[in-house]
C-alpha positions as CSV (number, residue, x, y, z in Angstrom):
1,M,0.0,0.0,0.0
2,Y,1.1,3.6,-0.6
3,N,0.1,6.9,0.9
4,K,-1.9,8.9,-1.6
5,K,-1.0,12.1,0.3
6,L,2.7,11.7,-0.8
7,I,1.8,11.8,-4.5
8,P,1.7,15.6,-4.8
9,I,5.0,15.9,-2.9
10,L,6.7,13.4,-5.1
11,L,5.4,15.1,-8.3
12,F,6.7,18.4,-6.9
13,I,10.2,16.9,-6.3
14,I,10.3,15.4,-9.8
15,S,9.2,18.7,-11.4
16,Y,11.8,20.6,-9.3
17,F,14.7,18.4,-10.4
18,S,13.5,18.5,-14.0
19,I,13.6,22.3,-14.0
20,F,16.9,22.3,-12.2
21,S,18.3,19.9,-14.8
22,N,17.1,22.0,-17.7
23,S,18.6,25.1,-16.1
24,C,21.9,23.4,-15.7
25,E,21.8,22.3,-19.3
26,K,21.2,25.9,-20.4
27,L,24.0,27.2,-18.2
28,Q,26.3,24.5,-19.8
29,K,25.2,25.5,-23.3
30,P,27.8,27.9,-24.9
31,L,26.9,31.5,-24.8
32,R,27.1,31.8,-28.6
33,E,24.6,28.9,-29.0
34,R,22.2,30.6,-26.5
35,W,22.3,33.8,-28.5
36,K,21.9,32.5,-32.0
37,T,19.2,34.4,-33.8
38,P,16.3,32.4,-35.2
39,C,17.6,33.0,-38.7
40,E,21.0,31.5,-37.7
41,I,19.4,28.5,-36.0
42,S,17.6,27.7,-39.3
43,Q,21.0,28.0,-41.1
44,F,19.6,31.1,-42.9
45,K,16.7,29.2,-44.4
46,E,14.0,31.0,-42.3
47,T,13.3,34.4,-40.9
48,P,11.5,34.8,-37.5
49,R,7.9,35.8,-37.1
50,Y,6.9,39.0,-35.4
51,D,6.6,37.5,-31.9
52,E,10.0,35.7,-32.1
53,T,11.6,39.0,-33.3
54,I,10.1,41.0,-30.5
55,L,11.2,38.3,-27.9
56,F,14.8,38.5,-29.2
57,C,14.7,42.3,-29.0
58,K,13.3,42.3,-25.5
59,R,16.0,39.8,-24.4
60,L,18.7,42.2,-25.6
61,G,17.0,45.0,-23.6
62,R,16.8,42.8,-20.4
63,V,20.5,41.7,-20.4
64,S,22.1,45.1,-21.2
65,K,21.8,48.5,-19.5
66,F,22.9,50.0,-22.8
67,V,19.8,48.8,-24.7
68,K,16.1,49.8,-24.4
69,Y,13.3,48.1,-26.2
70,R,10.3,50.4,-26.9
71,S,7.3,50.6,-29.1
72,F,7.1,53.8,-31.2
73,G,3.4,53.4,-32.3
74,K,0.8,50.9,-33.4
75,S,-0.2,49.5,-36.7
76,S,-3.7,49.5,-38.2
77,Q,-4.2,46.0,-36.7
78,G,-3.0,47.1,-33.3
79,R,0.5,45.6,-33.3
80,E,3.3,47.4,-31.6
81,L,6.0,49.0,-33.9
82,P,9.3,47.8,-32.4
83,L,12.3,50.0,-31.7
84,L,15.7,49.1,-30.2
85,I,17.7,52.0,-28.8
86,V,21.4,51.3,-28.2
87,D,23.4,54.0,-26.4
88,F,26.5,53.4,-24.3
89,D,25.8,56.7,-22.4
90,K,22.3,55.3,-21.5
91,R,20.6,58.3,-23.0
92,F,17.4,56.7,-24.2
93,S,15.3,59.8,-24.8
94,P,15.8,62.3,-27.6
95,N,16.3,65.3,-25.2
96,L,19.0,63.5,-23.2
97,Q,20.7,62.1,-26.2
98,K,21.0,65.5,-27.9
99,R,23.2,66.6,-24.9
100,T,25.8,64.1,-25.8
101,G,26.4,65.6,-29.3
102,K,26.7,62.1,-30.8
103,P,25.1,61.4,-34.2
104,V,22.0,59.3,-34.3
105,I,21.8,56.5,-36.8
106,L,18.4,55.1,-37.7
107,I,18.4,51.7,-39.4
108,Q,15.0,50.3,-40.6
109,A,14.1,47.0,-42.0
110,C,11.0,45.3,-43.4
111,I,9.3,48.5,-44.7
112,H,8.5,45.9,-47.4
113,A,8.0,43.0,-45.1
114,G,8.8,40.4,-47.7
115,E,12.3,41.7,-47.7
116,P,13.7,40.8,-44.2
117,D,17.4,40.9,-44.8
118,G,17.9,44.0,-42.6
119,K,15.9,42.5,-39.8
120,D,18.1,39.4,-39.5
121,A,21.4,41.2,-40.1
122,G,20.5,43.9,-37.7
123,L,19.7,41.5,-34.9
124,M,22.9,39.6,-35.5
125,F,24.9,42.8,-35.4
126,L,23.4,44.2,-32.3
127,R,23.7,40.8,-30.6
128,D,27.4,40.8,-31.4
129,V,27.8,44.4,-30.0
130,I,25.8,43.8,-26.8
131,I,26.5,40.2,-25.9
132,F,29.9,39.6,-27.3
133,G,31.3,43.1,-27.1
134,K,32.3,43.3,-30.7
135,Y,32.6,46.7,-32.4
136,K,31.8,48.5,-29.1
137,E,34.5,51.1,-29.9
138,L,32.4,51.9,-33.0
139,V,29.0,52.0,-31.4
140,K,30.0,53.9,-28.2
141,D,30.3,57.2,-30.2
142,V,26.9,57.0,-31.9
143,T,23.3,56.3,-30.9
144,L,21.7,53.5,-32.8
145,L,18.0,53.3,-33.4
146,F,16.9,50.0,-35.0
147,I,13.5,49.2,-36.4
148,P,13.6,45.4,-37.1
149,I,10.1,45.4,-38.6
150,F,8.4,48.6,-39.9
151,N,5.5,47.0,-41.7
152,V,4.4,44.7,-38.9
153,D,1.0,43.7,-40.2
154,G,2.4,42.9,-43.7
155,H,5.1,40.9,-41.9
156,E,2.5,38.6,-40.4
157,R,0.8,38.0,-43.7
158,F,3.4,35.2,-43.8
159,G,3.7,32.6,-46.6
160,K,5.8,30.8,-49.1
161,Y,4.4,32.6,-52.1
162,N,4.8,36.3,-51.3
163,R,8.0,37.0,-53.2
164,I,8.1,35.2,-56.6
165,N,11.3,36.9,-57.7
166,Q,13.3,36.3,-54.4
167,N,15.7,33.5,-53.5
168,G,14.8,32.9,-49.8
169,P,14.0,32.7,-47.0
170,I,11.4,29.9,-47.2
171,E,8.6,32.1,-45.9
172,T,8.3,35.9,-45.7
173,G,5.8,38.6,-45.0
174,W,3.9,40.7,-47.6
175,R,5.0,43.9,-49.3
176,T,2.2,46.2,-48.1
177,T,0.4,47.0,-44.9
178,A,-2.9,45.5,-43.8
179,Q,-4.5,48.6,-45.4
180,N,-2.6,47.7,-48.6
181,F,-0.4,50.8,-48.3
182,N,3.2,50.6,-49.6
183,L,5.0,52.4,-46.8
184,N,7.8,53.4,-49.2
185,R,5.4,55.5,-51.1
186,D,3.9,57.2,-48.0
187,F,6.7,59.3,-46.5
188,L,5.2,62.7,-47.6
189,K,1.5,62.1,-47.8
190,A,1.5,60.0,-44.6
191,D,-1.7,58.1,-45.0
192,A,-0.8,55.0,-42.9
193,P,-0.8,55.0,-39.1
194,E,2.6,53.3,-39.2
195,M,4.0,56.2,-41.2
196,K,2.4,58.8,-38.9
197,A,4.2,57.0,-36.0
198,W,7.5,57.0,-37.9
199,L,7.3,60.7,-38.6
200,K,6.7,61.4,-34.9
201,L,9.8,59.2,-34.1
202,F,11.8,61.1,-36.8
203,R,10.7,64.5,-35.5
204,E,11.6,63.7,-32.0
205,W,15.0,62.2,-32.7
206,L,16.0,63.9,-35.9
207,P,18.5,61.2,-36.9
208,D,21.7,62.4,-38.7
209,F,22.1,59.3,-40.9
210,L,19.3,56.8,-41.9
211,V,19.4,53.5,-43.6
212,D,16.5,51.7,-45.4
213,I,17.1,48.1,-46.3
214,H,15.4,46.4,-49.2
215,V,15.7,43.6,-51.8
216,T,15.5,44.4,-55.5
217,D,13.4,43.2,-58.3
218,G,14.7,43.5,-61.9
219,A,17.8,42.3,-63.8
220,D,20.4,39.8,-62.8
221,Y,23.9,40.8,-62.0
222,Q,26.9,40.0,-59.8
223,Y,26.5,42.6,-57.1
224,V,24.9,41.4,-53.8
225,V,24.5,45.0,-52.5
226,T,23.5,48.1,-54.5
227,Y,22.9,51.5,-52.9
228,G,21.0,54.7,-53.4
229,L,22.9,57.8,-52.2
230,E,22.3,61.3,-53.5
231,I,25.6,63.1,-54.3
232,R,24.3,65.7,-56.9
233,D,23.1,69.3,-56.6
234,V,19.7,68.1,-55.2
235,L,21.4,68.2,-51.8
236,D,22.7,71.4,-50.2
237,E,26.4,71.7,-50.6
238,P,27.6,70.6,-47.0
239,L,25.7,67.3,-47.1
240,R,26.5,66.8,-50.8
241,V,30.2,67.2,-50.2
242,W,30.1,64.9,-47.1
243,S,28.3,62.2,-49.0
244,N,30.5,62.4,-52.1
245,N,33.9,63.1,-50.6
246,I,33.8,61.5,-47.2
247,F,31.2,58.8,-46.9
248,L,31.0,57.2,-50.3
249,P,34.8,56.6,-51.0
250,Q,35.1,54.9,-47.5
251,F,31.9,52.9,-48.0
252,I,33.0,51.5,-51.3
253,S,36.5,50.7,-50.0
254,K,35.3,49.1,-46.8
255,M,32.6,47.0,-48.6
256,R,35.3,45.8,-51.0
257,K,37.5,44.8,-48.1
258,S,34.5,42.9,-46.7
259,G,34.4,41.0,-49.9
260,Y,31.6,42.9,-51.7
261,E,31.8,45.0,-54.8
262,I,28.9,47.5,-54.7
263,F,27.2,49.6,-57.3
264,P,24.6,52.4,-57.3
265,Y,21.0,51.2,-57.5
266,I,20.1,51.7,-61.1
267,H,17.3,51.1,-63.6
268,P,18.1,50.0,-67.1
269,R,17.0,52.4,-69.8
270,R,15.1,49.4,-71.3
271,W,13.6,47.1,-68.7
272,N,16.0,44.2,-68.0
273,D,18.5,45.3,-70.7
274,V,21.5,46.7,-68.9
275,E,23.3,47.2,-72.2
276,S,20.7,49.8,-73.1
277,G,22.2,52.1,-70.5
278,L,21.8,52.6,-66.7
279,I,19.7,55.4,-65.2
280,I,20.1,57.0,-61.8
281,G,17.1,59.3,-61.3
282,V,16.2,61.6,-58.4
283,P,13.7,60.0,-55.9
284,S,10.7,62.1,-54.9
285,P,9.8,62.5,-51.2
286,R,7.3,59.7,-51.3
287,Y,10.3,57.4,-51.0
288,S,12.6,57.0,-48.0
289,N,15.7,58.3,-49.8
290,G,13.8,61.1,-51.4
291,Y,12.4,62.1,-48.1
292,G,15.9,62.3,-46.7
293,I,16.7,64.9,-49.4
294,V,13.9,67.3,-48.4
295,Q,14.7,66.8,-44.7
296,N,18.5,67.5,-45.2
297,R,19.4,64.0,-44.0
298,I,21.3,61.2,-45.6
299,F,18.8,58.4,-46.1
300,L,20.9,55.6,-47.6
301,L,18.9,53.1,-49.6
302,I,20.3,49.5,-49.6
303,E,18.9,47.2,-52.3
304,N,20.2,43.6,-52.0
305,H,20.0,41.5,-55.0
306,M,16.9,39.2,-55.1
307,L,18.5,36.2,-56.8
308,K,21.4,35.8,-54.3
309,D,20.6,33.2,-51.6
310,Y,19.4,34.4,-48.2
311,K,22.6,33.7,-46.3
312,Q,24.7,35.6,-48.7
313,R,22.3,38.6,-48.6
314,V,22.1,38.6,-44.8
315,L,25.9,38.4,-44.3
316,A,26.4,41.2,-46.9
317,T,23.8,43.3,-45.0
318,Y,25.7,42.6,-41.7
319,E,28.9,44.0,-43.3
320,T,26.9,46.9,-44.7
321,I,25.6,47.9,-41.3
322,R,29.0,47.4,-39.6
323,N,30.8,49.6,-42.2
324,I,28.2,52.3,-42.1
325,V,28.4,52.5,-38.3
326,E,32.2,52.6,-38.5
327,I,32.2,55.5,-41.0
328,V,29.6,57.5,-39.2
329,S,31.4,56.9,-35.9
330,S,34.8,58.0,-37.2
331,E,33.4,61.0,-39.2
332,R,30.8,62.0,-36.6
333,Y,32.0,65.6,-36.1
334,S,32.0,66.3,-39.9
335,L,28.6,64.7,-40.3
336,K,27.0,66.6,-37.5
337,E,28.5,69.9,-38.9
338,S,27.3,69.1,-42.4
339,V,23.8,68.4,-41.2
340,S,23.7,71.6,-39.1
341,Q,25.0,73.7,-42.0
342,S,22.5,72.3,-44.4
343,D,19.7,72.9,-42.0
344,K,20.8,76.5,-41.6
345,M,21.0,77.0,-45.4
346,T,17.5,75.7,-45.8
347,S,16.0,77.8,-43.0
348,N,17.7,80.9,-44.5
349,M,16.2,80.5,-48.0
350,E,15.7,84.0,-49.5
351,T,12.1,85.1,-50.3
352,G,11.7,85.2,-54.1
353,S,14.6,82.9,-54.8
354,A,14.1,79.9,-57.1
355,F,13.6,76.4,-55.6
356,Y,13.7,73.4,-57.9
357,L,10.8,71.0,-57.3
358,N,11.7,68.3,-59.8
359,Y,14.6,67.0,-61.8
360,R,14.9,65.0,-65.0
361,V,17.7,62.8,-66.2
362,D,19.7,64.3,-69.1
363,F,19.9,61.6,-71.8
364,S,22.1,63.8,-73.9
365,D,25.0,63.5,-71.4
366,S,26.4,60.2,-70.1
367,S,29.5,58.5,-68.8
368,R,30.9,55.0,-69.4
369,V,31.1,52.6,-66.5
370,K,32.0,49.0,-66.0
371,F,29.0,46.9,-64.8
372,L,29.5,43.5,-63.3
373,G,26.5,41.7,-64.9
374,K,25.6,38.2,-66.0
375,K,25.5,36.7,-69.5
376,Y,22.0,36.5,-71.0
377,R,20.2,35.6,-74.1
378,H,16.7,36.2,-75.6
379,E,14.3,33.5,-76.8
380,Y,10.9,33.7,-78.3
381,S,8.0,32.6,-76.1
382,D,5.0,31.0,-77.8
383,I,3.1,31.7,-74.6
384,S,3.5,35.4,-74.4
385,G,4.1,35.9,-78.1
386,S,7.2,37.9,-77.5
387,E,10.9,37.5,-76.6
388,Y,11.9,36.9,-73.0
389,I,15.3,37.1,-71.3
390,I,17.2,34.1,-69.9
391,W,19.9,34.9,-67.4
392,E,22.9,32.6,-67.3
393,D,25.0,31.8,-64.3
394,E,28.2,33.0,-66.0
395,P,29.5,36.4,-65.0
396,D,30.1,39.1,-67.6
397,T,31.4,42.7,-67.5
398,F,29.6,45.3,-69.6
399,D,30.9,48.6,-70.7
400,V,27.7,50.7,-70.5
401,F,26.4,54.2,-70.6
402,L,25.5,55.7,-67.2
403,F,22.9,58.4,-67.3
404,S,23.2,60.2,-64.0
405,K,23.4,63.9,-65.0
406,I,20.2,65.8,-64.1
407,F,18.6,69.1,-64.9
408,P,15.8,71.1,-63.1
409,A,12.4,70.5,-64.5
410,D,10.1,72.7,-62.4
411,S,10.8,75.6,-60.1
412,V,8.9,78.1,-58.0
413,M,9.7,81.2,-56.1
414,V,10.1,80.8,-52.4
415,P,7.4,82.8,-50.6
416,Y,7.7,84.6,-47.3
417,A,4.8,82.5,-46.0
418,Y,1.9,80.3,-46.8
419,I,-1.6,80.8,-45.4
420,I,-3.9,77.8,-45.1
421,P,-7.6,78.4,-44.3
422,P,-8.9,76.6,-41.2
423,E,-11.2,74.4,-43.1
424,W,-8.1,72.6,-44.5
425,S,-6.9,71.6,-41.0
426,D,-6.2,68.0,-42.2
427,I,-3.4,69.4,-44.3
428,T,-2.0,71.3,-41.4
429,T,-2.0,68.2,-39.3
430,I,0.2,66.4,-41.8
431,L,2.6,69.4,-42.0
432,I,3.0,69.3,-38.2
433,L,3.8,65.6,-38.4
434,H,6.7,66.5,-40.6
435,G,8.1,69.0,-38.1
436,V,6.6,72.2,-39.5
437,N,6.0,75.0,-37.1
438,V,2.7,76.8,-37.6
439,K,1.0,79.9,-36.2
440,Y,-2.7,80.6,-36.0
441,L,-4.3,83.9,-36.9
442,N,-6.1,85.4,-33.9
443,R,-8.4,87.5,-36.1
444,D,-9.8,87.7,-39.6
445,L,-7.2,88.9,-42.1
446,R,-7.8,90.3,-45.6
447,L,-4.9,90.8,-48.0
448,P,-3.8,90.2,-51.5
449,V,-2.1,86.8,-52.0
450,H,-0.6,84.8,-54.8
451,T,-2.4,81.6,-55.6
452,Y,-3.0,79.3,-58.5
453,K,-5.8,78.8,-61.0
454,F,-6.1,75.4,-62.5
455,F,-7.3,74.3,-65.9
456,D,-6.9,71.2,-68.2
457,F,-7.1,68.9,-65.2
458,S,-7.7,65.2,-65.3
459,W,-7.2,62.2,-63.0
460,D,-5.4,58.9,-63.4
461,S,-7.7,56.2,-64.5
462,E,-6.4,53.8,-61.8
463,S,-6.0,54.2,-58.1
464,Y,-2.5,54.5,-56.8
465,E,-1.8,54.2,-53.1
466,G,-5.4,54.9,-52.4
467,H,-5.5,58.1,-54.5
468,H,-6.5,59.1,-58.0
469,R,-3.6,61.5,-58.7
470,V,-4.5,64.7,-60.6
471,K,-2.8,66.2,-63.6
472,F,-3.3,69.8,-64.4
473,S,-2.0,73.1,-65.9
474,L,-1.9,76.1,-63.7
475,M,-1.6,79.9,-63.8
476,D,-0.2,82.1,-61.0
477,T,-2.7,84.8,-60.0
478,V,-3.1,87.4,-57.4
479,V,-6.4,87.7,-55.5
480,E,-7.8,89.7,-52.6
481,R,-8.8,87.1,-50.0
482,T,-10.1,87.1,-46.5
483,F,-8.5,84.4,-44.2
484,P,-10.7,83.8,-41.1
485,K,-9.5,83.6,-37.6
486,G,-7.9,80.2,-37.0
487,S,-6.2,80.2,-40.4
488,V,-2.7,78.8,-40.3
489,L,0.4,80.8,-41.1
490,V,3.5,78.8,-42.3
491,L,6.5,81.0,-42.3
492,M,9.4,80.0,-44.6
493,N,12.2,80.3,-42.1
494,Q,12.4,76.7,-41.0
495,R,14.7,73.8,-41.4
496,V,11.9,71.9,-43.1
497,N,11.3,74.6,-45.8
498,K,11.9,72.0,-48.5
499,V,9.2,69.8,-47.0
500,I,6.8,72.7,-47.0
501,L,7.5,73.5,-50.6
502,H,7.1,69.9,-51.7
503,A,3.8,69.6,-49.8
504,L,2.2,72.9,-50.7
505,E,3.5,73.7,-54.2
506,P,1.1,72.0,-56.6
507,K,3.8,71.3,-59.3
508,A,5.9,69.3,-56.8
509,P,5.9,65.6,-57.7
510,D,4.3,64.5,-54.4
511,S,2.4,67.7,-53.5
512,F,-0.7,67.3,-51.4
513,L,-2.7,68.6,-54.4
514,R,-1.3,66.0,-56.8
515,W,-2.2,63.3,-54.3
516,G,-5.8,64.5,-54.4
517,F,-6.1,66.1,-51.0
518,F,-7.7,69.1,-52.7
519,N,-9.8,67.3,-55.3
520,V,-13.0,68.9,-54.2
521,I,-11.9,72.3,-55.5
522,F,-12.2,70.9,-59.1
523,E,-15.9,70.2,-58.6
524,R,-18.6,72.6,-59.8
525,K,-21.3,73.1,-57.2
526,E,-23.7,75.5,-58.9
527,Y,-25.4,75.4,-62.3
528,A,-27.6,77.4,-64.6
529,E,-30.3,76.5,-67.1
530,M,-29.6,77.2,-70.7
531,Y,-32.6,79.4,-71.2
532,V,-31.4,81.6,-68.3
533,L,-27.9,81.7,-69.8
534,E,-29.4,82.7,-73.2
535,K,-30.9,85.8,-71.6
536,L,-27.7,86.5,-69.7
537,A,-25.6,86.2,-72.8
538,R,-27.7,88.6,-74.8
539,E,-27.6,91.2,-72.0
540,M,-23.8,90.9,-71.8
541,I,-23.4,91.3,-75.6
542,T,-25.4,94.4,-75.5
543,S,-23.6,95.9,-72.5
544,N,-20.0,94.8,-73.2
545,S,-18.7,94.9,-76.8
546,S,-15.2,93.6,-75.8
547,I,-16.7,90.4,-74.5
548,Y,-18.8,90.0,-77.7
549,N,-15.7,90.5,-79.8
550,E,-13.8,87.9,-77.8
551,F,-16.7,85.5,-78.3
552,L,-16.7,86.0,-82.1
553,K,-12.9,85.4,-82.2
554,R,-13.3,82.2,-80.2
555,L,-16.0,81.0,-82.6
556,K,-13.7,81.7,-85.5
557,I,-10.7,79.8,-84.3
558,D,-12.1,77.0,-82.1
559,A,-14.3,74.5,-84.0
560,E,-15.0,72.4,-80.9
561,F,-16.2,75.4,-79.1
562,R,-18.3,76.5,-82.1
563,D,-20.1,73.2,-82.2
564,N,-20.9,73.0,-78.4
565,P,-24.0,75.1,-77.5
566,R,-23.5,74.7,-73.8
567,E,-19.9,75.9,-73.9
568,R,-20.9,78.9,-76.0
569,L,-23.3,79.9,-73.3
570,H,-20.9,79.1,-70.6
571,F,-18.4,81.5,-72.2
572,F,-20.7,84.3,-70.9
573,Y,-21.6,82.6,-67.6
574,K,-17.8,82.3,-66.7
575,R,-17.4,86.0,-67.2
576,S,-20.5,87.0,-65.2
577,P,-20.8,87.8,-61.5
578,Y,-22.7,84.6,-61.0
579,W,-19.7,82.3,-61.7
580,D,-18.1,80.6,-58.7
581,K,-14.8,82.5,-58.2
582,N,-13.4,79.7,-56.0
583,Y,-13.9,77.1,-58.7
584,C,-10.5,75.5,-59.6
585,M,-8.7,78.1,-57.3
586,Y,-6.1,76.9,-54.9
587,P,-7.2,77.7,-51.3
588,V,-3.7,78.1,-50.0
589,G,-2.3,81.6,-50.3
590,R,1.3,82.6,-50.9
591,V,2.6,86.0,-49.7
592,F,6.0,87.4,-50.6
593,K,6.3,90.3,-48.1
594,P,5.9,90.5,-44.3
595,F,2.5,91.8,-43.2
596,G,1.0,92.9,-39.9
597,L,-1.0,90.4,-37.9
């Protein structure tokens, strides 16, 4: 016989020794084994899910006083947006960090969640710094912000079939957010909650150097890593000189020593045909690296090659991160000075000076470069009815034309200030997200302002990033306008002047107007019957001979107008006091001289 009361005690003893045994086994397990990332454990076949990634980040934060794990916002599905802050002075808030004078490096991964190279390489690099003490001499002189997964909802749309062009890992996340936004088209318009949170993070920390890690689509070639770095006149001189003369030569040299030849991120002039010539355009501020331009920050785009296997890509990204940190650390004083000088230059833009909104590639001017490509051939497809390209595994070097020279395509005069009526407060909210300082009128204000009148407008036939973008012609005009109390005054004396110009100048490639935020101004809201207009037209002909002569001239030269009865009557309606003066008129005013408030 046995005593039933002893059973719980025996079970407890067995459980205790089992836990103790497991703990001893863990203690005996080498430190390096215990700190392998999930990617390394899978031998670079897999990338961890969201929960595994967060767990690893939190482990780093628990074991080191130099690391803080934080969330910088939430996604549309309610997931935390993860952030690791690494600072050997333990300054984990923006205000405290600024007192150190150290540069801030922000590295972000998985903005396209199917491209996880930066996540796994970043976790490995930070593990090596924090746990194994490697590269501490590099990291101690900078503050590192690491976003392992930016597009967290897309990351959890996990599957084997999300990246048809990409060689590993086995399963990945999806390109876009749960709301189907491509976050790397959202930097200026800021539709997604994830981007709004990122802009708040950027505004608070104002990083000096940013890195956005992707995987390419497109042609096959030998490079594992390509990069996008602006070194032309698009940047103010201090940052342009730093990028071109200080950072880039060291980056190329260090990556070569790490075993990787690198090349600028290019687009073939003809799709997939590198021998047609290579193009380096100017990114607009919807993109990460284009947003860096308008914020006076270096935002380095890393594009790993999709057809290289995952281990090769992750290890190359690891070296990329290490070399970037080493350069920024050693050149920290010159970087900080270049950023400061560029910010001052932007905040001191002269009223009435020209600002270039857009650039085009000059195809009349090129240089010759060596491009490390792959042999290829074309074959006819009876499926598509056209030729298709077949890349071979044999390397080849091409002597090709590089089109990187640019010229300004659109310019505007910098105003003294913009005035935004209070009914457009949504626009103001987005500007504030970007770090724009605004003032509010405390009384009604009537004054002449420059604005724009639009004509020949049309919309894209398909939606793009949730918007039907508008095309238009415009005419600068001066009108007397009353701005009610609560209108927003945006003075052009700010470090974010370029952001303001790109947002509020309609001709800018990613202006709020182009994205459709002002579409309602293109809608007519009042109408007139033709028999009423017939009477109005006859009265105007009798009272105003110049209008009548203009009408006759239009009939003579414009057959389409001549054959359209409604347009013939609208000719007079548009010139009458009844016509809506706000129709197709930009509601934002531009002033070029100081005025009393």
